[in-house]
TIVO-186673 format. One record per atom (N, C-alpha, C): residue in one letter; x, y, z. Coordinates in pm, whole numbers, plus 50000, padded with zeros to 5 digits. Example, Ala and Ser with C-alpha at 12.3 -4.5 7.8 and 13.67 -1.06 7.14 Angstrom:
// residues 2
A513194943150780 A512304955050780 A513204967050780 S512854977550708 S513674989450714 S512905000350787 
// end
This chain:
// residues 562
M409295273876209 M408235268976159 M408065263076277 T406365268976371 T405855262376464 T405315250576459 Q405535238676530 Q404465225776456 Q403635224676595 T403165215676586 T401765211276693 T401795194276730 T401295189876798 T400915174476802 T399965170276858 A399565164476889 A398665157576994 A398955159077109 D400175151377160 D401055151277284 D402615160677209 P403105166677196 P404325168677110 P405725161677255 A404955160177361 A406415152277446 A406215142077473 S405265130277418 S405385118377429 S405715112277390 P406635098477448 P407955093977399 P406775080377339 A407485070177272 A406965058077226 A406585050177331 Q405645044377344 Q404795034677480 Q404905023277413 T405555014577552 T405234998577529 T404144992777644 T403804985577565 T402714978477683 T402634966577661 G403584954777609 G404144938377592 G403344939677482 R402684923977456 R402504920377333 R400784921777325 K400554923077173 K399304924677135 K399234924077003 S397424920276950 S397064918476822 S397414933076764 A397394933476683 A397864945976573 A396544949976562 G394904944476587 G393744955776618 G394014965376706 H394084954976841 H394234960876976 H395294975176973 V396414972276909 V397464982076888 V397014992076808 I396344992576769 I395625001276637 I394725011976761 V394185001976777 V393025012176873 V393675021577002 D394975011577047 D395885019477169 D396465031877096 T396505030776965 T397395042276904 T396355054076840 L395185048076810 L394195059176875 L393695069476945 V393505063177079 V393985070077234 V394835079077252 A396155073877232 A397605086077224 A397485091077132 H396325094176991 H396305105676972 H394965110677015 G394845113377058 G393645119477122 G391965115777102 V392305104377032 V390965100876969 V389655101577060 Q388705105977068 Q387325101577160 Q386725090477126 R386505091577015 R384825087076942 R385375085476829 T384445071176776 T384505066476636 T383345060776610 Y382575061376447 Y381385063576414 Y381345047776351 V380995039876387 V381155024776284 V379655017976204 V379995013676128 V378805001076087 V379744986676126 P379844978976168 P380344968676247 P380364961676108 G381304950976094 G381684941175988 G382894932976079 E382374917675967 E383454909476030 E385194907675993 S384774914375860 S386244922775860 S387764925775972 Y387114932476072 Y387654941276167 Y387334938476248 L386894928076263 L386754915376427 L387454924676548 D388474923376513 D389724925476603 D389554938976678 V389754950076568 V389194960976622 V388374964776711 L387464959176599 L386224961976762 L386534957176861 D386434943476934 D387164936877018 D388514947977103 G389244954577032 G390034964177088 G389184974877135 L388094978677069 L387394991977150 L386294989877254 H386454973377245 H385314971577388 H385914976377494 S387324973177574 S387794979777667 S388224995577671 S388314999977580 S389045009177519 S388365026877555 P388535037777639 P387955047877646 P387325056477554 I388005050077420 I387325058177322 I385865052377299 E384695058677253 E382965057877248 E383235053477142 T382435042077139 T382105033176966 T380515037976990 V380295045576843 V379145049576799 V378425044676688 V377725034676666 V377365022176649 V376335027076539 C376095028776373 C375705039376344 C375025030876195 R373875031176168 R373045026476076 R373245024975922 H374235033175891 H374355031275729 H376025039175732 E376945036775623 E377985039375641 E377895051075583 G377185056975474 G377325070875472 G376915077675605 G376175075575670 G375945085975825 G377435085075936 A377665069575950 A379125068675962 A380535080375942 A380645080975805 A381205087575755 A381135102875765 Y379955106475762 Y379685122775739 Y379095127175899 M379005120375990 M379535121576150 M381025120876162 A381855111876119 A383175114276122 A384095129276098 E383515129075907 E383715143275893 E383495154675970 A382355154576023 A381555167576082 A382815164876203 D383145152676272 D384175155876400 D384975162976372 G385475162976237 G386525163376210 G386735175976195 K385685186876162 K385515200676149 K385625207076297 M385015196976401 M384585203476502 M386315203076599 N386955193476575 N387795189276655 N389665194076583 T390545194176671 T391445197976633 T392685181076588 V391725173276648 V391925155076592 V391495153276474 P391665142076382 P390575137176247 P389445130976333 G388505133376234 G387575120776280 G387275108176203 V387325099276301 V387625084176244 V385915080076204 A386235070476163 A385035063476124 A385695049576059 M384715036376089 M385025022576053 M384005019475985 V384645010575859 V383485001375785 V384044992875742 T383054983175716 T383894974575634 T384224969475497 R384034961675458 R384804960575298 R384174961375180 G384374961775044 G383174959374983 G382154969774952 P380814964975001 P379384977375015 P379604990775097 G380244984375245 G380714994475335 G381805002075302 A382714998075199 A383155010975165 A382955021375084 A382095013975008 A381375023174891 A380305030474973 N379775028675019 N378645035075076 N378925045675170 A380415044875235 A381275052975313 A381865066575234 H382105065175066 H382955069874979 H382115088474971 V380965090375028 V380305100175015 V380915108575121 G381415103375212 G381805110575340 G383175112675312 L384075105475192 L385545109975197 L385235120875091 H384165122375035 H384635133574918 H384025143074987 T383245143375085 T382975163575146 T384485162275224 S385055153475293 S385795155275366 S386905162075259 W387425155275103 W388375163575018 W388055174874980 Q386695181574938 Q386615193374928 Q386525199675039 D385725196575139 D385925209075281 D387285210575315 S388415198875295 S389475201875321 S389805199275495 T388655186575530 T388465183275652 T389575169975743 P390255170775803 P390985161375856 P389835147775928 M390195135275843 M389425126575866 M389945111275835 V389725099475914 V390785088875904 V389415077775894 L388865073675745 L388775059675774 L389105047575698 F389185040075836 F389395026075866 F388225015275811 V389125005875704 V388114995675631 V388924983575638 G388114973075712 G388444961875684 G388254955175570 L389384946375482 L389294937575396 L389324920475405 I389374915875292 I389364906175280 I390894898975363 P390904889575410 P392224882575437 P393604881875317 F394284884375383 F396094888875277 F395634876475206 E395244864475224 E395944852575121 E395274845575043 H393594859275084 H392714861074951 H392784865874856 R393834878874819 R393684888674770 R393844882774618 D393584892474556 D393434892074362 D392914876074329 R391704868274389 R390794859174381 R389344860074359 E389064872574369 E387254876874361 E386714879274463 A387634875174579 A386904870774691 A385694879074720 F385044873174875 F383954877974865 F383774892474910 Q383104901074841 Q383114919574912 Q385054922874859 E385864912474783 E386694922474737 E386794929774667 F387574940874680 F387854956074622 F389324958474639 D389574970674511 D390884974874540 D390864988574614 P391184987474742 P391455000474821 P392245014874727 H392895010674638 H393595022774591 H392855024474443 A392435017074380 A391435016974277 A390835027474331 W390215025374424 W388845032874444 W389275043274520 F389885048574581 F389875058974701 F391245070474641 D392455062974561 D393505073474563 D393205089074503 S392265086374400 S391185103074334 S390985108774447 G390475103774563 G389835116274645 G390595111474847 A391445105674845 A391965109074936 A393295111374928 K394035115375048 K395155126375087 K396575111675020 R396035100875130 R396605090875086 R395935080175167 V396135066575089 V395535052675084 V396425040475166 M396505039075239 M397675028975325 M396935013775342 V397335003175340 V397174988075340 V397944983275494 L397594981275527 L398244970975634 L398834957675620 D399864955375541 D400124946975505 D401224937275583 H401884946775680 H402794937675788 H402214941975901 A401804932375978 A400594933276106 A402214947576208 E403564941376229 E404344947376307 E403984964276286 R403794973576176 R403374983076143 R402164990776165 A401064984376268 A400154986676333 A400025001576349 S400775005476447 S401245014576520 S401385026976428 E402395024776346 E403105035976229 E402375038876163 I401365029376101 I400675033576012 I399025039176045 V398605040376209 V398105050676219 V398805067776237 A399915062576311 A400685075176295 A400415085876224 E400795074776108 E400855082375954 E399885090875885 A398715077975923 A397385081875882 A396975097175963 M396945094976080 M396555110276139 M397575122576108 F398685120176117 F399845127676038 F399025135275857 A398915126775870 A398665129175711 A397705134875667 A396095133975747 A394925137275767 A395095153975803 N395605156675916 N395955173875978 N397295181175928 S398255170775825 S399235180575772 S399035191875654 G399455199775629 G399535205875458 G397265205275489 R397215212475368 R395765212575350 R395165202875441 P394035201675518 P393525189475558 P392725179975501 G392585166675519 G391945160175430 G391555143175471 P390795142875356 P390665122775440 P391755110175433 V391725103375451 V393245090175483 V392115077275469 V392465070875387 V392125055675418 V392915046175437 V392515037775560 V393655029975612 V393005010675577 G393275005475498 G392794992575437 G393354984675550 L392274977275648 L393084967475676 L392644947675692 P393424942775675 P392914932775619 P392964919375734 E391644917775728 E391274904675836 E392144900775916 D392874889875829 D394034878475921 D395404892175968 I395094904275888 I396464909275947 I396374914476058 I395594916176124 I394844927376220 I395434914476344 K394794907476342 K394574892276445 K396144892576493 A397294894776414 A398734886176449 A398824895276533 E399544885776646 E400334892776775 E401804902576747 I401684912176825 I402624913676771 I403794928076926 D404824933476859 D405254941577000 D403914956776970 A403534953377112 A402744967677142 A403714981177153 T404384984777132 T405174992377110 T404415008277036 L404245016377108 L403215026177043 L404095039376939 H403705040676837 H404415052576770 H403715064676829 P404485073276893 P404285084176885 P403305096376760 P402305105976828 P401965113276736 P403235120576606 I403315122876545 I404245129476412 I403895146576376 P404675155276491 P404775170376444 P403965177276342 V403185181176355 V402495187376228 V403215202476190 A403395207476119 A404195219976073 A402985231376070 T403125239776086 T402135248276081 T402085261576019 G403375268075970 G403955272475893 G404165291975965 G403975298475930 G403855311876010 G404355326075915 M404525335175965 M404645348275851 M406335350175864 T406875349275795 T408235359975779 T408135374475778 V409075377375819 V409695395175786 V408805400075716 H409475390575564 H409025398975443 H407075393875416 D407105382375483 D405545382375425 D404255395775531 W404825395675661 W404135404375751 W404305422475681 K405745426975626 K405915436575561 K405205437575413 A405345427675382 A404345427375243 A402695429075277 L402105423175438 L401105427475372 L400755436375437 R401515442875510 R401495456575596 R401165468275478 D401995464375392 D402215476175291 D400815474475207 A400605464775155 A399485462375126 A397525466575171 L397805469175298 L397025470275395 L397155486275405 V398255491575427 V398245504075422 V398035515875283 G397885507375190 G397835509975052 G396125510475030 A395385501275105 A394035497175072 A393145506875122 E392295510875034 E391535517375105 E390005510375124 K389825500475065 K388695493175104 K389145473475079 P389855466975190 P390645459575192 P389355444775257 L389245437175224 L388475425575258 L388845411175343 F388385405875456 F389145393875491 F388215386675439 V388375373275391 V387565361375354 V387875353075428 T387325342675529 T387755332775631 T386825321575603 G387805311375591 G386995300275562 G387935286775568 G387265271375556 G387745261075608 G387845257575742 N388435245775776 N388105239675909 N389155240075994 D390555248975921 D392085244475995 D391835253076105 W390755256976177 W391005268876286 W390735266076439 T390925273676533 T390675267976670 T389655281576680 C389195279776805 C387915290176885 C388985297176946 E389925303876924 E391085310477006 E391695319476856 G392225312976809 G392755314876620 G391605325276575 A390085320076566 A389245329876532 A388605339776580 A388825339876776 A388145353376862 A389365362876839 G390885354676815 G391905363576813 G391765371776672 L391655369576547 L391205374776381 L390055384176451 T388735379776496 T387845388476506 T388035401276625 D389015402976691 D389055410676837 D390075426076735 W391205417676643 W392105427776560 W391095431076431 L390495424276408 L389525432176295 L388565439876323 E388035441076452 E387265451276508 E387815464376553 E388765460076594 E390405472476644 E390485478776542 H390875470876390 H391175481976322 H389965483576201 H388715482576262 H387355488676193 H388065480176033 L388075467676013 L387985460675921 L386925448875873 P386445445575755 P385425435875741 P385855424275696 A384905414275720 A384905400575695 A383755392075635 A384095386175569 A383265378675484 A383385364075511 A382495352675512 A382775343275510 A382445332875370 E383395321975375 E383175313675248 E381905307675259 W381075303175178 W380185289475188 W380205281975305 R379225286175346 R378915273775504 R379995273275590 T380715286275623 T382095283275723 T381315296775787 E380255300475805 E379735312075909 E379895315376059 G380515322976086 G380825320976284 G382505319976305 T383035318076230 T384325320476245 T384745337476284 V384165346576208 V384025359076300 V382385359776311 P382345361576440 P380755359376476 P379785368876420 F378755357376402 F377595365276273 F377645383576392 D377295380176520 D376755401776585 D378425407076592 S378975398076547 S380745410976482 S380505420876428 G380615435276454 G381025448076381 G381575446176244 S382925437276230 S382915433376146 S382565421076037 Y381715418676079 Y381235405575985 Y380175408775906 V380435408275780 V379535408075618 V378965403075549 G378955392975609 G378225379575529 G378685369275451 P377935360975439 P378575350575363 P378595350675225 I380065351075138 I379925345074995 I380015328674976 G378975328974880 G379085311874823 G377595310174693 Y377345302174679 Y376125299074626 Y374515308874648 G373945312574598 G372535319474651 G373285332674742 R374415338074752 R374605351274842 R373975362174805 P373785370374920 P373025381874904 P374195392774789 A373375398674718 A373885406374639 A375215410574690 A375025418874767 A376285425274854 A377365420574884 T377355406574902 T378365404174928 T379265402174774 F378115394174688 F378695396874533 F379445405674475 E378795417874495 E379425430574455 E380795431674558 M380835432474655 M381535434274706 M383495432174676 L382725415574646 L384495410474568 L385075418174438 E384015425074393 E384955430274279 E385265446374329 E384245450974419 E384735465874448 E385955467274554 T386245458374650 T387265458274710 T388695457674660 D389735468274691 D391045466574649 D392235460674683 L391835452774809 L392405441174873 L391645428274913 L391945420674881 L391095408474944 L392575398075010 V392165394575105 V393125384075244 V392035369075235 F393005365375230 F391525347975224 F392555342175309 V392335337275467 V392715333075532 V392065318875606 G392995304975545 G392295294875569 G391855289475422 T391215298875335 T391045290275185 T391255300775064 V390955291574985 V391575299774874 V390145306074736 P390125315074656 P388675315974584 P389005305974480 G388205298474526 G387435285774402 G386165287174349 D385755275174313 D384555276774210 D383345283574298 V383355283374365 V381755287374480 V382035298774521 I382935305674552 I383815320474592 I383505326474473 T383755323074396 T384045331574246 T382915328674184 N381855322874193 N380835321774134 N381555312373981 G381545302373990 G382015297873873 G383205299673792 F384365308573863 F385555309173774 F385385326873740 L384425332373785 L383635343673705 L384335358473768 V384715355473912 V384245369573963 V385495369174083 R386035378974040 R387385386374041 R388765380873971 Q388295378273821 Q389435369273741 Q390765378673710 D390295398273745 D391115408573651 D392365403373753 W394075401573639 W394685399373674 W395595412573746 E394615421673764 E395565435373826 E394455433373960 K394325423774006 K393125426474104 K394465424174215 K394385427674393 K395055418974432 K394355409374523 N395115398474578 N394685384874645 N395935381574730 F395775382374893 F396695375274929 F396075361674991 L396775353274968 L396145341275013 L397235335475119 V396635331775217 V396955324375381 V396525313275351 T397395306475321 T397155288675354 T398075281075366 I398155269275422 I399175260575458 I399585245975340 D398365251875232 D398865243275127 D399765251975030 P401075249374959 P401565255774919 P401005251074733 S400305243574728 S399995244074517 S398705248474534 L398305254574679 L396865267674642 L396405255074534 R395995240574600 R395175238174514 R393475243774546 G392765245874412 G391345247874392 G391445264174333 R392495270474359 R392375285774367 R392315284774222 S391475299274219 S391345305474087 S391495320674112 G391895330774013 G391995340873954 G393695346574035 P393555357674034 P395255367074054 P395645359174195 V396985360174194 V397535357174311 V398475366374327 S398325374274425 S399835387474418 S400615384274532 Y400505375174667 Y401055371574761 Y400815357774814 Q401165347874877 Q400905335474914 Q401715338375053 I400845334275167 I401865331475273 I401355316475347 V402475310175385 V402125297075403 V402405293675549 A400545292375581 A400505291375710 A398955289075787 K399445281475873 K397395277975952 K397095287975990 P396045289975998 P394805304776037 P395515308176178 D395835295276279 D396035305276384 D397065311976344 V398125304576309 V399875309176357 V399755322276273 F398845320176181 F398805337576103 F398475347376140 V397335344176227 V396885355776298 V398065354976463 R398585347276518 R399485351676558 R400715358276554 D400575361176445 D401945369776358 D400985388176317 L399945383876260 L399125393776280 L398985403476353 V398525397876445 V398535409076593 V399415416476643 R400715413076581 R402035419976638 R402215429876516 I401815431876412 I401455436976310 I401235457676359 D402035466776325 D402135477376369 D401135484076285 L399555486476268 L399315488676188 L397975499076227 P398445512476196 P397045524876218 P396095521876157 A394685521376220 A393335522776132 A393405535376059 K392835533575932 K392405542075810 K390835546975852 P390475559575862 P389135563275862 P388225559675769 A389095553675639 A388565549775504 A387815538475552 W388765528675631 W388305511875685 W386945515275729 K386815527875839 K385695525275910 K383975525675865 E384045537775753 E383255537075712 E382715524275590 W384115519975515 W383805509175429 W383285498975443 T383855496075625 T383205482675694 T381605485175748 A381415496275782 A380505499875819 A379375500275711 R379295499175617 R378705503475484 R378315491475455 L379325478375464 L378735465275440 L378035459975510 R378235463675634 R377625455575781 R376165459275783 A376345473675735 A374865476375755 A373795465175677 K374455465875527 K373965460875447 K373525444575522 Q374335438675572 Q374655425075601 Q373345421975716 V373315435475815 V372385439775937 V371125434775847 E370335440775729 E369365443175674 E369095430275620 F369905426775592 F369565408675508 F369505399175594 S369565398375678 S370005389275840 S368855393475939 T368395408175905 T367395403276016 T366165394975999 P365575387876091 P364375383276066 P362975389576004 A362045387675964 A360815396475938 A360035393576031 P359165402776102 P358745404376211 P357535392076221 M357865384776382 M356895371876371 M355935371376364 V354835363376417 V353205358376350 V352985367976476 T351445376676443 T351295379976517 T349235372776542 A348615384776633 A347365379976610 A346895384676499 Q347125391176418 Q346285397376331 Q346105389476175 T347755376576200 T347595370576102 T346705360876110 P346585353575977 P345375345275949 P345095333076008 A344835326676081 A344875313776187 A345295301276094 H344545303575933 H345395290675863 H346285294475750 A347495305275756 A347915311075617 A348935296975630 P349395298975569 P350235287275522 P351635290575631 A352375276675633 A353745276275742 A354805286475641 R355335295775703 R356565299875633 R357775298575755 M358875291375592 M360445288775734 M360905302875806 D360415311575707 D360855324175748 D360885325475917 T359095326775914 T358485325176068 T359105319976145 M359505301176098 M360425295776224 M361265298576225 M362355306176187 M363515310076194 M363515326176304 A362315331176232 A362025341376324 A361635338376450 H360825329176516 H360705324576683 H362435317176705 L363225308876653 L364145301776664 L365325307976701 V365535318776602 V366405330076651 V365825337876774 A364925339976811 A364585346176910 A365335344777066 G364985329277075 G365425322777180 G366625311577168 L367645317977100 L368755309977121 L369915313777174 P370805303677241 P371555310077319 P373135313577253 D373915317877306 D375295323677203 D375605313577145 D375835304477232 D376555291177157 D375785277077063 A374845286977023 A374195276577012 A375035271176878 M374495260776821 M375325258076670 M374035249176565 C374735254476422 C373795252276318 C374225239276219 T373575227276152 T374225221576054 T373005218775951 F374115211175837 F372745215075760 F373485208575643 G372465202675475 G373545194075438 G373045201075274 A372335200575190 A372325209575070 A370965210075023 G371115220474999 G369095224774895 G368935236674932 E368275242574885 E367665258774867 E367385258175060 H366495248775142 H366375253575265 H367635258475346 T369065257175323 T370135257175365 T370055271775354 N369615279875233 N369455293775257 N369325302875395 F368095294775429 F367825298175560 F368595301675671 A368915293175675 A370395292875815 A371485303575765 H371885300975630 H372695310075592 H372505322775597 R371185328275600 R370755344575651 R370065348675755 Y369985334475832 Y369415342875940 Y369725335876116 F370665321976062 F371335318076209 F372235322876273 P372065330576393 P373345335476473 P374435328276510 A375455323676411 A376805312276448 A377375328976451 K377765319976623 K378785330576717 K380105328776720 G380785318776673 G382085315176723 G382385300876611 Y383855296176635 Y384155292576500 Y383285277376521 A383125268676406 A382205255776404 A381175259376449 A380365272076426 A379415270176499 A378065268576399 M378515271076261 M377685263176159 M378905252776062 I378235237676120 I378725225476092 I378025223675954 S378345221175794 S377555216475660 S378225212875572 A377955211075458 A378725200175366 A378855212775269 R380105217375204 R380465224875103 R380975221074974 N380655206174951 N380575195574836 N379045199374801 G378555204374840 G377015202974816 G376485186574895 S376535181374958 S376215170575021 S375005164575047 M374005160074998 M372805156275034 M373025147775160 G371735149975296 G371865134975392 G373035136875507 Y373685149875500 Y374425156875571 Y374085160075734 S372645163375702 S372135176275803 S372275166975953 V371435148975948 V371125146576084 V372305143576116 P372945135576074 P374645127576070 P375475138176150 S375425151776102 S376175163276144 S375925170176259 A374305165576313 A373825169476438 A373935160976520 V373965151276472 V373725139776613 V375485137176646 A376505141576511 A378075145976645 A378375150876654 A377225164876624 A377925177776687 A377145181276891 S376015171676876 S375625169577004 S375915159477091 L376925148577017 L377675139277110 L378635147677193 R379185151877038 R380325161377116 R380535174077219 Y378775182077194 Y378465194377305 Y377125185877386 P377485176977397 P376125174977514 P375645192577540 G374725189177564 G373665198777643 G373805217077577 R374755215077464 R374535225177376 R373765226777290 R372875235177258 R371725238277151 R372665234976980 V371985223776957 V372185222376860 V370595223976700 V371155226376639 V369905224676600 V370445219176413 T369075214576300 T369865211076173 T368875216176081 I368635219976003 I367985221975922 I367865215975803 A366895209975779 A366925199975668 A365975198475567 G366275194875435 G365255196875336 G364585180075349 D363335183575307 D362325166575283 D363185155275140 G363195162675125 G364525150574994 G365725145775075 E366555153575148 E367715155675217 E367325147575305 F366485146975358 F366645140675509 F366275128275500 L365285120475379 L365245104975416 L366375099075342 M367405109875345 M368755102275273 M369495098275390 N369485101675504 N370235094975623 N368975096975725 G367615096475736 G367485100775831 G366975090975912 Q367305078275938 Q367235069575983 Q368815069476039 E369435083276092 E370525081076197 E369975089276323 L368345089376328 L367695098176436 L368035083076569 A368275070676481 A368085057776563 A369725057976682 T370445068076578 T371795065976613 T371645079476783 A371245089376701 A370625097976809 A369865091276947 A368835088776951 A368075081877047 A368995068177125 Q370145064077081 Q370375049077092 Q371715054677216 Y372075070977189 Y373265072477223 Y373115091177265 G371905092477321 G371535106377421 G372065119477338 A372105117677189 A371805129977121 A370655137777119 T370575150177111 T369225159077142 T369455169677075 P369455168076889 P369665182876790 P367715185276796 L367995195476788 L366065200176727 L366415199276545 V365915188976471 V365415187976318 V364595192676321 I364885204976225 I363735212776170 I363615205975970 V363015200575954 V362315195275806 V361315199775738 M361855210975632 M361625220475588 M360965210875439 D359685209175484 D358985196575298 D358045206575197 N358785211075134 N357915213875007 N357635207174912 Q358135194774911 Q357655181874820 Q358385181974678 E359375183774700 E360475187674608 E361805188174619 Y362515184874525 Y363635185374513 Y364465199674504 G364265208974573 G364475229474504 G365365231374404 T366345232574499 T367765236974389 T367105229974227 I367185216774178 I367035211674087 I365805221974032 R364975223374110 R363775228474044 R364265241174002 T364735243574070 T365005258874049 T366475261473871 H367135254773879 H367615253873787 H366835247673634 Q366155240273652 Q364855233473566 Q364415244573505 E363445253173648 E362835265373622 E363445273173506 R364625272373542 R365395284073445 R365945276773314 D366255269473321 D366545263073160 D365495254773082 Y364625250373138 Y363775242573075 Y362425247973145 P361875261773130 P360295267173202 P359715255273217 H358245257073270 H357445247473292 H357535232573214 R358665226673265 R358545216873260 R359295206273366 V358325205873437 V358825198973569 V358705183573553 S360515178573606 S360015165973548 S361575163873702 G361135150373726 G362115144773805 G362435151873967 T361365157473995 T361815169974117 T360925166074196 Q359435162174170 Q358585161174262 Q358565150374334 L358115150874503 L358235139274575 L356945147874681 K356915129374737 K355385125974799 K355685120274962 N355845125875043 N356575125175165 N355735118275263 P356195107575367 P355675105375492 P355205117475614 D355365109575671 D354445120775799 D356055119075919 F356795122875871 F358305127475943 F358145125776120 A357245135176122 A356735137776276 A357005123176304 L355695113376280 L355355099376344 L356765095776284 M357785094876263 M358645091776193 M359975089076337 A360015102576405 A360415105276449 A360325102576557 Q358895101376592 Q358455092276765 Q358355080376732 A358305073676634 A358955055276621 A360075054376660 F361015067776626 F362505063976688 F362955068876836 G362235074276879 G361735075377049 G362025090777085 G362125098676980 G361965112376983 G360665118476974 F360825132777016 F359715140077007 F359465144876845 G357725145576808 G357765148876666 G356405156976652 V356175167776571 V355725171676532 V355005178176429 R353835177376337 R354105185676216 R352815198376217 V353235204276141 V353095222276163 V352485223076012 E351265228075958 E351155235975840 E350955245375849 T350405255975944 T350365267775943 T351305276676047 D351365291076000 D351885298976068 D351985300276186 A350395299476264 A349915298276372 A350575288976473 E350895280776474 E351255265576519 E352875265276540 I353565272176507 I355295275176502 I355405281976679 P354825290376692 P355175290476839 P355105277676958 G354005268676911 G354075261476998 G354125251576967 A354675246476826 A355635233676833 A357245240876870 L357305248776860 L358945250776868 L359295252177019 E358395257777114 E358175256177247 E357915238577287 A357325233177266 A356985218777275 A358315212177257 A358995214177118 A360235204177093 A361445208377180 L361665217577224 L362475227077305 L361915218477418 K360825215477488 K360845212377603 K360835199977603 A361195191177523 A361385181077494 A362645173377501 I363365183677462 I365085183777474 I365485185177596 D365395198577638 D365865203077749 D365185195777896 E364085192677901 E363455183078007 E363655167777965 E363205161577899 E363215148577880 E364225141777810 G365055151877781 G366365144477733 G366125136177602 R365125145477508 R364865134077369 R365795142577263 F366195133077133 F366035146977008 F363925152376975 A364385160976916 A363265163476855 A362815170676756 L361895165176638 L361965172476515 L359975178576519 I360505185076419 I359525198776374 I359655195376221 H358035190076144 H357925190476035 H357345197675961 L357855209575942 L357145219875861 L356675220075732 I355425218675696 I354655222775589 I354235231975511 V355605234375365 V355645248375347 V354925248175199 E354925263175125 E354985261174999 E355925257874911 Q355205254574842 Q356555254474720 Q357025265374690 R358475268374574 R358685279174544 R358805294574589 V359065288774759 V359065300174858 V360395302874940 K361205309874894 K362665305974906 K362995318374992 A364305315575036 A364895328275159 A364945340875103 Y366115341274952 Y366145351674837 Y366085347174783 
// end
């Protein structure tokens, strides 16, 4: 088995004696952590003090939910787990939403939580809670540093646990008094992570299955890829004229403009991708499994005679639905390394099958014609028009982030994600993710075009993190689609309780003025004719003034992407 680490050759490092809190920071540095997202608290002051002179950038956020979302997004974009730090009780409770996102999205993330002093435990101390009782059901591991001398070891274990097997969240509790204790500052080295790989039996089984298939289909997903692995798979698929669909909200692993990319699979999917799951005679899932969303509530692809090959490093296949013909235990990059060595002649039937699926995806994803001079000057603003103008001017490395809601379907349909992690979202349907994830993406990739598409309801859940964007120089383009309602819930409501609208309608502030108040550029758009000028002005503010920009797009209710 191949193994990887942050630095596989690095021995334990000795730096004299330091406080446990400072050793924690030194260990994070040794593991390759470049940035941590924090909301400060008196419970972990010694760690904050260690960060003061550290090369790690400390991003101070305005809410623990925003900090946790940023760390989770960072884990999606990086091979090192994202790191967030919050305080006890209320702070930990606010951060829980990011942990759930990390758990369901299989994202490597470590949440450090300051705790009450060890000697105050079990006395109903101020902001006391039980980390195990709160987090055991939604984290891969929950560890509490009760012995100061184990500080570096605990951090190394947490980073390993977050990355090993199916990635996910790890919680580390830091008692206020324990982290102040002085200890030997020898650092625990990174722990190698097993990546699996194909055995001879595995690749023969896969080769035989592909040779015997007339309509094979690959499905990519998860966050356990690298850009190199995704590019390698794309080249191999194109060479063999094989199609690949994308798990919900993970588009870009096989690029949007690749002849092998045939569309997204998830809630609100186009009919073509829904049908091809049943039509294909061989499904190969890479980096994910056929779970609830892919199978439309455990309904699609449930026939036990169907052939499904599952490529995942998780031997438990947690979340899997339907038949399993064969499992290959491997991380995506290692699977691709072995896949490209298989001698596999392309079949003419594959080319025809892929071309048919690709044609449907191109038709589905091509924006409608842009606004013309014949468009009425006061025609209501449309998200389709915004996407048409936006997409036309995007660079190839543009990124898109979003949270949850019907507005996200415009990104699924039109945004040209042309590489791994070009689309960052929350597959647990978590609202409030758009702005924090955009801030994290812009900080990790300064100068890159980062676009977030937010709904009006979702935006106000973490819109305050625009203050974080302004403070640290993040420059995302934020498009707020304002239809004055919680649209997804309204859709379900109309289906199950027609003509009885209840609990879904919103009255919103002027989001453009809000953006200006935070120090960014903001413009309000109410008609289609205003869109080109607003977009041009927003991008100018980003590129020439170094500010984030927000377009408040007022649209009609009940207008959907598809």
